[in-house]
N, C-alpha and C positions, 0 to 999 in steps of 0.2 A: 370564331373564324377559323375557315377551312384551310387546314392543310395542304401544300400544294409539294408537288411532284415534281414535275416539269422545270428545271430551274430558268426555261427560257421565260414559261408562265411567269415565275417571280423576278426575273430580271423585267419584264414588262406591267407589274402586279407596282415595281418599288421605281418604275421608270418616272413620278411624279417627284421622286424624291429629291434634295438637292445637294446628297454627297455624289461627285462624280466617283466614287471608289464603289459605286453600287455596283451598277451595270458595267460591264467591258464596253468598249467600244466595236459598232457592227462592223465588220467588215464584209466585204464582197463578196460575190456565195464563187465565184474562182479562185479566193487568198488560197484556199485549203482543199486538197482533196477531200467528196465527198465520200463518207460511209461504205459504201457499193462499190468503192474499183480499189479495196484495198484488194490485192490480185489472188492470193489461194482460199479456195473455198474451205470452212470451215471442217473435219471430223466432227464426225459426232463423238457426242458425251457419253457416258454413265447416262443408262435409263433414270428418268429423277432426278438425275444432279444437273452437274453447270455444264450446259453446250459449250463445244469447242468452239473456239476464236478463228479468225478469219488472219489471212495476213502472217505475218512476222509479232504477234503478240506482244514477246518482251522490247518492242521498237515504242516507247515511249511519244518518238517525235510524227508516228503518224497514227490513226483512228484504226481499233481493230471493230469489228463486231463480231456478236453470239452466231451461230447456228439458229436453227430450231431447236427444241428442245425433245426428246423419244423419248416415248412412255410418258405413264401421266404427271404431269405438273406437282414439283413440288409441294406440301400444302407447308412449311415452314422456310420460313428467312434459308436461303441459303448465299454464303461466301465463298471464292477460290483467288486466293495471293495469287498473280502472275509474277507480278513482282512485286517485292517488300520493299518498303519504302526504309527511311532513317530521320530520328528525332524522334520527337515528342510527336502521340499520337493522338490524332482527334478526338474531342469528347464531341457532350450534348449544344454544349453551350457555348464550342467555337463558331466560328466565321472558316468557311471555306474555300476555298480557290480552286474547282475539279475543269477537265474535260471530262468529257462522256456521250457515250452512242447506249440509244433504248430504242429495245429492239422485243416485238411480241416473240413470246416459248411458243408458240404454236405451229410458227412459216418462219422465224429470224428477221420476220423483214422489221427496218427504222423505221420506227415513229416519232424518232427525235434523238440529233444529234447537236452539239454544241461546236465540234468540226465543221459542219456543214454553214457555219458565223463565222470562220477564220479558227488560228490556231490562241485564240485569246483568251483564256479560260474562263468560266461565272464563278460569278462570285452570290451564295447566299450563306445565312447563317442555319446551323442544321435545325431547330430545333423548330425551321418554319417551311420544311417538308414534312409529306409522309412516313409513316413509321418504318417503312421497309429503307429506306433511300438511309435516314439516319442512322437508321442502326447499322446497316451494311458496312457505312462509312467510318461510324464508330470502332476505333482502334488503330485504323490509317494511322500510317508516318506521309512524309511531304517524297515523293517521287515512288511511290509507291500507285498500283494497277492493282485493281479487284474485281472479279466481276459478283453483282450479286444477281442470286434471284430471288425475286418477291413473290409473293403469292398474292390474291386478289387483295384479300383482308388486312395487308399490312400497305396495299397501292390504292387503289381507286375504289375498287370492290365495286358497286352497283351502279356509283352513280360518278363514273370519267368523266375528261375533260375532250372537249369536240376533238374527235376521230382516235381517240380509243374505245373498244370494244368492251363493253358492263363485265365484268367479272375475268377479266385478263389475267396473266402472271406477267411479269415484267421481267426481261431480261437487261442491266446494262452492266456496261464496260466505264468502270472510274475509275482516271488519272487523279490522285489530287498533287494536286502540285503547290497547295502553301495554306498551313493554320494562321487566322491571328481570329 
């Protein structure tokens, strides 16, 4: 079975399941601000490190996104907690409820965002996504926001889904809403 990174693809894949808890209901596109509507431009992050974020990254009621990375992209998984949550930390065996915005390291362009489908979190098991996403979320506690920078070998490598370039380094800003 091919591991999926994009929770939206996972939701589509699981849409045929009978459980109403598998996918959040779709919201109208105008029900939440798009990540690109976040006001302040992101400051540059350290070269080869976690890129800067737009807006007020500590405000979990609105989306934020990463700017373009600077320097050579990292070759190992990088994480940085923007807001530290409380309670039990997520493990590989857990199903998580998250909100996220994914951007490309090269230019900071958004390729996917749960926020664009409303503010309801997306739910998926951590063991059903690509390693960079599951490893990046592992250890987070609910109420936290984390930036995850994943090199291609922990994302899609040379076999990305449509719309993503092969060999892309991906940057996610993930809000962990809950663990089940």
